[in-house]
Each structure stands twice: as C-alpha cells, then as structure tokens.
C-alpha positions in Angstrom: 82.9 78.3 -18.5 85.6 79.7 -16.6 87.8 76.7 -16.1 90.8 77.1 -14.1 93.9 75.3 -15.7 95.8 75.8 -12.5 93.5 74.2 -9.9 92.4 71.7 -12.5 96.1 70.7 -12.9 96.3 69.6 -8.6 93.7 67.9 -8.7 94.7 66.0 -12.0 98.0 65.4 -10.5 96.8 63.6 -7.8 94.7 61.4 -10.3 97.8 60.1 -12.0 100.1 57.5 -10.8 103.9 56.2 -10.9 103.1 54.3 -13.4 101.3 56.9 -15.4 104.1 59.7 -15.3 106.7 56.6 -17.1 104.3 55.5 -19.9 103.4 59.7 -20.6 107.0 59.9 -20.9 107.8 57.0 -23.4 104.6 58.4 -25.6 105.3 62.2 -25.5 105.3 62.6 -29.4 102.9 60.9 -32.2 102.4 61.4 -35.5 99.9 63.5 -37.0 97.7 61.7 -38.7 96.8 64.5 -41.3 100.2 65.8 -42.0 102.2 62.6 -41.3 104.7 65.1 -39.1 105.4 64.6 -35.3 103.4 66.3 -32.8 103.2 67.0 -29.2 100.5 64.2 -27.7 100.4 62.8 -24.8 96.5 62.1 -24.8 95.2 59.0 -26.3 92.6 58.9 -28.8 90.5 57.0 -26.2 90.9 59.4 -23.8 91.0 62.2 -26.6 87.4 61.4 -27.0 85.8 61.0 -23.3 87.3 64.2 -23.1 85.3 65.5 -26.1 82.0 63.7 -24.6 82.3 65.2 -21.4 83.4 69.0 -23.3 79.8 68.1 -25.6 77.6 68.7 -22.5 79.4 71.6 -21.5 79.0 73.3 -24.6 75.3 72.3 -25.1 74.2 73.8 -22.1 76.1 76.9 -22.8 74.8 77.6 -26.1 71.8 75.2 -26.3 71.2 73.0 -29.6 68.8 74.6 -32.4 65.5 72.0 -31.8 63.2 74.2 -34.0 64.4 72.8 -37.3 65.1 69.3 -37.3 65.5 68.8 -40.9 68.2 71.7 -41.2 70.3 69.9 -38.1 70.3 66.8 -40.4 71.2 68.4 -43.6 74.2 70.2 -41.5 75.0 66.7 -40.4 75.0 65.3 -43.8 77.0 67.7 -45.3 79.6 66.9 -42.5 79.5 63.2 -43.3 80.6 63.7 -46.6 83.9 65.6 -45.7 84.7 63.4 -42.8 84.5 60.5 -45.2 87.4 62.0 -47.3 89.5 63.3 -43.8 92.1 61.7 -42.6 90.6 60.0 -39.6 87.8 58.8 -41.5 87.0 55.8 -39.1 86.4 58.1 -35.7 82.2 58.6 -35.2 82.1 62.5 -36.3 79.5 64.4 -34.2 77.7 67.5 -35.8 75.8 70.0 -34.0 73.6 73.1 -34.5 74.1 75.5 -31.6 71.0 78.0 -31.4 72.8 81.2 -31.1 73.4 84.4 -33.5 77.3 84.3 -32.9 78.9 84.0 -36.0 81.1 80.9 -35.3 82.5 77.3 -35.8 84.9 75.2 -33.6 85.6 71.4 -33.2 86.4 69.4 -29.9 88.6 67.1 -29.2 87.5 63.8 -30.4 85.6 64.2 -33.1 82.7 66.8 -32.1 82.0 69.9 -34.5 79.8 72.8 -33.5 78.4 75.5 -36.3 75.9 78.0 -35.2 72.7 79.5 -36.7 74.8 83.0 -36.7 76.8 82.0 -39.3 74.3 80.0 -41.2 72.7 83.0 -41.9 75.4 84.8 -43.3 76.6 82.1 -45.5 75.0 81.8 -49.2 75.7 78.1 -50.4 76.4 74.7 -49.7 79.9 74.9 -50.8 80.7 77.5 -48.0 78.8 75.4 -45.4 81.3 72.7 -46.8 84.2 75.0 -46.2 83.1 75.6 -42.7 82.7 72.2 -41.9 86.0 70.9 -43.4 87.7 73.1 -42.0 86.7 71.8 -38.4 87.7 68.6 -39.4 90.6 69.5 -39.9 91.4 70.5 -36.8 89.8 67.0 -35.7 91.9 65.1 -38.1 95.0 66.2 -37.3 94.4 65.9 -33.3 94.6 69.8 -32.9 92.7 69.8 -29.8 94.4 66.9 -28.0 98.1 68.6 -29.0 96.8 71.8 -27.7 95.7 70.6 -24.4 98.6 68.7 -24.0 100.8 71.6 -24.8 98.5 74.0 -22.3 98.6 71.6 -19.8 102.6 70.7 -19.6 103.4 74.5 -19.7 100.7 75.5 -16.4 101.0 72.3 -14.2 104.4 70.9 -15.6 102.4 67.5 -16.3 103.7 65.4 -18.4 101.4 62.2 -18.1 97.9 62.6 -19.4 98.0 59.5 -21.6 96.9 57.6 -18.8 93.8 58.3 -16.8 92.3 54.9 -15.6 92.6 55.5 -11.4 91.2 57.1 -8.9 89.8 60.6 -9.9 90.3 60.3 -13.2 86.6 61.4 -13.9 87.9 64.5 -12.1 90.7 64.7 -14.1 88.7 64.2 -17.4 86.2 66.9 -16.5 89.2 69.4 -15.5 90.6 68.5 -19.1 86.9 68.9 -20.6 86.7 72.4 -19.5 90.5 73.2 -20.9 89.1 71.9 -24.2 86.2 74.0 -24.4 87.9 77.0 -23.3 91.0 76.3 -25.8 88.5 75.8 -28.6 86.7 78.8 -28.1 89.5 80.8 -27.8 91.0 79.7 -31.4 94.0 77.1 -32.3 97.4 78.1 -33.0 98.2 80.1 -36.2 99.8 77.1 -37.7 97.1 74.8 -37.1 94.4 77.2 -38.4 96.5 77.1 -41.5 96.5 73.4 -41.8 93.1 72.8 -41.4 92.0 75.9 -44.1 94.6 73.8 -46.2 92.9 70.4 -45.5 89.5 71.8 -45.6 90.0 72.9 -49.2 91.0 69.3 -49.8 88.2 67.5 -48.3 85.7 69.9 -49.7 87.0 68.7 -53.2 87.3 65.3 -52.2 83.3 65.2 -51.0 82.3 66.8 -54.7 82.0 70.4 -53.6 83.0 73.1 -55.4 86.7 74.4 -53.3 86.1 78.0 -54.5 83.3 77.6 -51.7 86.4 78.4 -48.8 87.7 82.1 -50.7 83.9 83.2 -50.8 83.3 82.0 -47.1 86.5 83.6 -46.0 85.4 87.2 -48.3 82.0 87.0 -46.8 83.8 86.9 -42.8 86.1 89.8 -44.0 83.0 91.9 -45.1 81.4 90.9 -41.5 84.8 91.7 -39.5 85.0 94.8 -41.2 81.4 96.1 -40.5 80.7 94.5 -37.2 84.2 93.6 -35.8 82.3 92.1 -32.3 80.1 89.7 -34.6 83.1 87.3 -35.9 85.7 88.1 -33.0 85.8 84.4 -31.7 86.1 83.0 -34.9 89.4 85.1 -35.8 90.7 85.9 -32.8 94.0 83.5 -33.2 93.4 82.7 -36.8 96.1 84.1 -39.5 94.7 87.3 -40.7 92.1 87.0 -43.4 94.0 88.5 -46.4 96.4 85.8 -45.8 94.3 82.9 -45.6 92.1 84.1 -48.8 95.2 84.3 -50.1 96.2 80.8 -49.2 93.0 79.2 -49.9 92.9 80.9 -53.7 96.2 79.0 -54.4 95.1 75.9 -52.9 92.1 76.0 -55.5 94.7 76.9 -58.5 96.6 74.1 -57.5 93.8 71.7 -57.4 92.2 73.4 -60.4 95.9 72.3 -62.2 95.7 68.5 -60.6 91.6 68.7 -61.7 89.9 71.1 -63.5 86.6 69.9 -63.0 86.4 70.5 -59.1 86.3 74.4 -60.0 83.7 73.9 -62.9 80.8 72.1 -60.6 77.9 73.9 -60.2 77.3 76.6 -57.1 74.9 74.5 -54.5 73.1 77.9 -53.9 69.3 77.3 -54.2 69.3 73.9 -52.1 71.1 75.8 -49.1 68.9 78.6 -49.4 65.8 76.3 -49.4 67.0 75.1 -46.1 67.4 78.4 -44.2 63.5 79.5 -44.9 62.0 80.7 -41.2 65.3 79.9 -39.3 65.3 82.1 -36.5 67.7 84.8 -36.4 68.7 86.9 -33.7 69.2 86.6 -30.1 66.6 83.5 -29.3 66.6 80.2 -27.4 62.9 79.1 -27.0 62.7 80.2 -23.6 63.8 84.0 -24.0 64.2 86.6 -26.9 65.6 89.9 -27.3 63.2 91.8 -29.6 64.3 95.6 -30.4 65.2 96.9 -26.9 63.5 94.6 -24.9 64.1 91.1 -23.2 61.4 88.6 -23.3 61.2 85.7 -21.0 58.7 83.9 -22.4 59.3 80.9 -19.8 58.1 82.9 -16.9 56.2 85.7 -18.1 58.3 88.4 -18.0 59.9 91.6 -19.8 62.5 94.4 -18.9 64.2 96.8 -21.0 67.6 96.5 -22.6 69.4 99.9 -21.8 71.2 101.5 -24.3 74.6 100.4 -25.5 74.0 97.0 -24.2 74.3 93.7 -25.9 72.8 90.4 -24.9 73.4 86.6 -24.7 70.9 84.3 -23.1 72.0 81.7 -20.5 71.3 78.4 -19.0 69.1 78.6 -16.0 68.5 80.0 -13.5 70.2 83.1 -15.2 67.8 83.9 -18.2 70.4 86.4 -20.0 73.4 88.5 -19.7 73.8 91.7 -20.9 77.1 93.8 -21.2 78.7 97.1 -22.2 81.8 95.6 -22.5 83.9 98.8 -23.5 83.1 99.7 -19.7 83.7 96.8 -18.2 79.5 96.7 -17.2 77.7 93.7 -16.9 74.1 93.0 -16.0 72.2 89.9 -15.5 68.4 88.7 -14.9 68.1 85.1 -13.2 65.1 83.7 -12.0 64.6 80.8 -9.5 61.4 79.1 -8.1 60.4 79.8 -4.3 60.0 77.3 -1.5 57.1 79.3 -0.4 55.0 82.6 -0.7 57.4 85.4 0.4 57.6 89.0 -0.3 60.9 90.8 -1.9 62.8 91.7 0.8 62.2 88.1 2.2 64.0 87.1 -1.1 67.2 89.6 -0.4 67.6 87.7 3.2 67.3 84.3 1.9 69.6 85.5 -1.0 72.4 86.4 2.3 74.3 83.5 1.2 75.2 84.3 -2.1 76.2 87.9 -1.0 78.7 86.5 1.4 82.1 87.9 0.2 80.3 91.4 -0.1 79.8 94.5 1.7 76.5 95.8 2.3 76.3 99.7 1.6 72.2 100.2 1.3 69.1 98.5 0.9 65.5 99.1 1.2 62.5 99.1 -1.0 62.4 100.6 -5.0 60.0 103.0 -5.7 58.2 103.9 -8.9 58.6 100.3 -10.4 55.8 97.8 -12.5 56.5 95.3 -9.6 57.2 95.4 -6.0 61.3 95.5 -5.7 63.5 95.3 -2.5 67.0 96.8 -3.8 70.6 96.5 -2.5 74.2 98.2 -2.9 77.2 96.2 -2.5 80.9 96.7 -2.7 83.2 93.8 -3.9 85.0 92.5 -6.8 84.0 91.4 -10.5 84.3 87.8 -11.8 88.3 89.5 -13.2 88.8 90.1 -9.3 88.3 93.9 -9.6 86.5 96.4 -7.4 83.3 96.5 -8.4 80.1 98.5 -7.3 77.3 95.8 -7.2 73.5 96.3 -7.2 70.7 94.2 -7.5 66.8 94.2 -7.2 64.6 91.5 -5.9 61.5 91.1 -7.0 58.7 88.5 -6.8 56.4 87.4 -10.0 54.0 83.9 -10.2 56.0 82.0 -7.4 59.7 82.7 -8.7 62.5 84.8 -7.3 63.4 87.5 -9.8 66.9 89.3 -9.5 67.9 91.6 -11.6 72.3 92.3 -11.2 74.6 94.9 -12.1 78.4 94.5 -11.8 80.6 97.6 -12.7 83.9 99.5 -12.1 83.7 101.9 -9.8 83.8 104.9 -11.6 81.2 103.5 -13.9 79.3 103.9 -10.8 76.8 107.0 -12.2 76.5 104.9 -15.6 75.6 101.9 -14.1 73.1 103.4 -11.7 71.1 104.7 -14.9 71.0 101.6 -16.2 69.9 99.4 -13.6 66.9 102.1 -12.5 66.0 101.7 -16.5 66.0 98.0 -15.9 64.2 97.8 -12.9 61.7 100.3 -13.5 60.9 98.4 -16.6 60.4 94.7 -15.0 57.1 93.7 -15.6 55.2 90.5 -15.9 53.3 89.6 -19.4 50.2 87.7 -19.6 50.1 84.0 -21.0 48.5 84.8 -23.7 51.3 87.1 -24.8 54.4 85.1 -24.1 52.4 82.3 -26.2 52.6 84.9 -28.8 56.4 86.1 -29.0 58.4 84.8 -32.0 61.6 85.3 -32.6 62.9 87.1 -35.9 63.0 84.6 -39.4 64.8 84.7 -42.1 62.7 84.5 -45.4 64.0 83.0 -48.9 62.6 84.6 -51.5 62.9 83.9 -55.6 63.6 87.0 -57.4 61.2 87.6 -60.1 61.9 89.7 -63.3 61.9 93.5 -62.8 63.1 93.6 -59.2 66.0 94.9 -57.8 68.1 95.5 -54.9 66.9 98.9 -54.4 63.1 97.6 -55.1 63.6 94.5 -52.6 65.0 96.9 -50.1 62.8 100.4 -50.3 64.6 103.3 -48.8 68.3 104.4 -48.2 70.2 103.1 -50.9 72.6 101.8 -48.4 69.9 98.9 -47.5 69.9 97.8 -51.1 73.6 97.4 -50.6 73.7 95.5 -47.5 71.0 93.5 -49.0 72.9 92.8 -51.8 76.4 91.9 -49.5 74.7 89.8 -47.3 73.7 87.5 -50.2 77.2 87.4 -51.7 76.8 90.4 -54.5 78.5 93.7 -55.3 75.9 96.6 -55.3 76.4 97.0 -59.1 75.6 92.9 -59.6 71.6 92.4 -60.2 69.5 89.9 -58.0 69.6 86.8 -60.0 66.4 86.3 -61.7 64.7 83.0 -60.7 67.0 82.1 -58.4 66.6 82.3 -54.2 68.0 84.9 -51.9 67.8 85.7 -48.1 65.6 88.4 -47.1 66.4 89.5 -43.3 63.7 90.0 -41.0 63.7 94.2 -41.0 63.4 94.1 -44.8 60.5 91.6 -44.7 58.3 91.3 -47.8 55.7 90.0 -46.4 
C-alpha cells in the first residue's frame, strides 16, 4: 500500500460538512487516557475504531495471517488479553493477530488492533518477552497514539481540522483514506515521545498482569543484537524509535522503580519453556501457504512454478496476482512474478498483446521471443518511470503455464541496466513448471524445540565452526560462555536441525 495523503485529503474535504468543521474546532484536544495530559485529538473513539477496522483488512491482505498453528494464534491473544485488562482502556475490545511474515516487527492500529509477526516470535525466548512486545503495542492503543498522529498528519498535509464528524455523504471514502494513512503511519513508527510512553506503559502493564517486567529489558537487548547483526531485519521496528541503548536504560530504570515498590515482581519465574513449546514446528523464512523461498529458489506451489532468485535479491510474498516481489534495495532494482488466469488458450505473444493496457505510459523499445528458456517466453523492453517517479528501464517476460498467464517484471535505474539484464535473464531462464507431486511436497523450514540433555554443549548442538555455536547461544538468549541449561528447552533453527 502506498497511500497518497494529499489526494485522500481532497476527497475527505468534500465529505465534511460545515457543521463538522465547527464541531471539530470545538473538540481539538482530548485528555490522553494513559497519561492524563491533553493531546491533539480530532477523531472520536467511534471513528477511531472504524479507521482501525478498515485498516485491519488492508494489513491482513498485505501480510496474511499465520493459520498453520491456531493454538499459537490463540496463545498470543491470551497473553494480549491479560495485558489489555490492565491497560488504561480496558473496556475496548482488543484484536490480536499473528501475521504470516518473517519480518521482525509488531505494530498497532487505532481502535484496538494489535499485530505481531512470526518473525519476531522466533527471535524471542520467553512469554515475558512476548508480553513486553504486546504491552508496548497496547500502550499505543491505550494512549490513542494512532488517532493523535493521524490528526496531526492530516492537519499538516491537508489543512483539515474536521476529522471527528465523518457521517455525511462520502464518509466511507474518507474512512478508507484515513485507514490507508493509519497503516502507513503505523509501519513507519510513532513519534519518539509516543514510543517512550509505550515502552513505559508496556513495563507497567506487564508487571500488573503478573509477568516478569525484566522481559522488556531482555526483549530490547535481543533486538539490539539482531539490529547489529542484521540491520534490515528490524529496520521498521527501530525506524523512529528512540535509540536502542536509551530504550534499554529506560526499561531498566522502570524495572528498578517497580522493584522498589513491588520486590516480588522481578522475582517471578521466567516463563521460558511454556513459550518455546508453542513455537515447535512454526514455519520460519519466506512462506505464506501458497508460495515459499528455499535457498535461491522461489516456489509458487499454487500454480506449480519455480524461478531462481538472482544473487543479492531478497524476496517477500505478496497478495495475488503478484506472487512475490524481489529487491536489490541499494541498487533500487525490483523484480516481480505475477500469475493470472487466462480467459482462453493463448501463446506468450498474445499474452503480451493482452497486457497493452497495463503497459500504457511506457515506451516500447524492443520485443521478441526469448531463447534458451525452459518455457516458451515472449519478452519486451520498455523505458518509463518507477513507483518513485524516477527514470527506469523495464523488462517484461510473458509465459503461459497450465491455463495461467505468467509475467516476470524487472525495473531498474538506467545506469543499472547491465546488472538488471543479467538478473532478468537468470530469472526468465530458470522459470519452469513443477509437478503437482513436487508442489505438494514443498514445506517451509521449521523451528525445532529441543530439550537439552546432560553432556550437550552449544558446540555439540551446532557442530562445525565455533561461530555457529555462538550464534545458536545468542539465538536462545545466552552469551557464548554460558552453557545450555540442562533439562530446559532451546530453539534449533532449521539450518542446525538435529534430525
């Protein structure tokens, strides 16, 4: 989703009545239910929920819900409900969801919609850390940070100050525009002040619900390690947050203050084994039930196709008809695989002709049949502009497989055309069908939970280079010098499976 707040603002302006403007002026501030301080607020709680409900549909479409382990979804919701009951807005209905993506992230939308990814679940090591993440996001909802941020953004971008009354003609369009803005702002991150408030409230909620509040400190230390090792893995989580060291210090200070008031709070047993048992068999990596990435191959199980991922590209799966989007982010090169049903039998050249409407605005430079590919392919080269409006060279390959039209698209800056051509040729040359039996047999890598036995060490659990043992220890929240806890559960990533 790429919401256009300026265009959305024009449509919203038409939907607002003069009476709404007057009402909004009178309701320009509200008391933050979590802090007791006044904050900019031009959105009623009812409208806040309507925005969140519509934005929720967009999030589900964009990321998908992890449905393989319903007990894991229920577990996440159960922990969230315990925390929400201790929040500053316990009367609203909170909706917790587990997103089917390896991205390490969690976020909240206005109205009580809270999301956590299986990517961050795999990195955490206790229920207390899970409670810290959910408590932080509940803090955003309780303090109405999303509604406040939408109010400020809309006023700044459109000059509108009438967001509290959206009942007139065109209000559905207005809510849709605000929902898009809500998702965009949530994924970009809240303000640093809001993040500090959410951190503080999260620790308080965690302790009040009976969890060990030091889970917040362990969570932030884990994210700091991951940020240092794989910056892109947690980029969205830290994009606008206070620096990690500051957050760790603040969380530690909150815990210290709690310890002085409630000494027993930090002596609660760590809820580790129960949490890890919930993760046993959870899918890791790029997978959404319809397609997956294994090594350097993208497999489209739904349509029985496989294509090579060129070196340096990372991939994410998308909603149909786009199967996946691959990127070399630093070079601003993007590639995509899309599959759509055909209205009738046709050849790749006819498919190219059928797509002329989609290619409007592009200058056709060359076209012709590709050679040396595993499927008959018709290629075309265009010049145009990318999604940012920058000049781009665009290559497309059209193929037909089992009644579906397949399109491989690559977009690159003109000065990267040689690099892009090499990547495009590798993708197109590798595009091939797989049998139904092969497709059915494809499974994502899965996390294994292992109970440590006497005599085992990180080295014996991760044989090979010492670095592997160190990584395994860190993945489980231990320093390299700490032995694995005998009789306790640990996570074994797929690359180190003991089977």
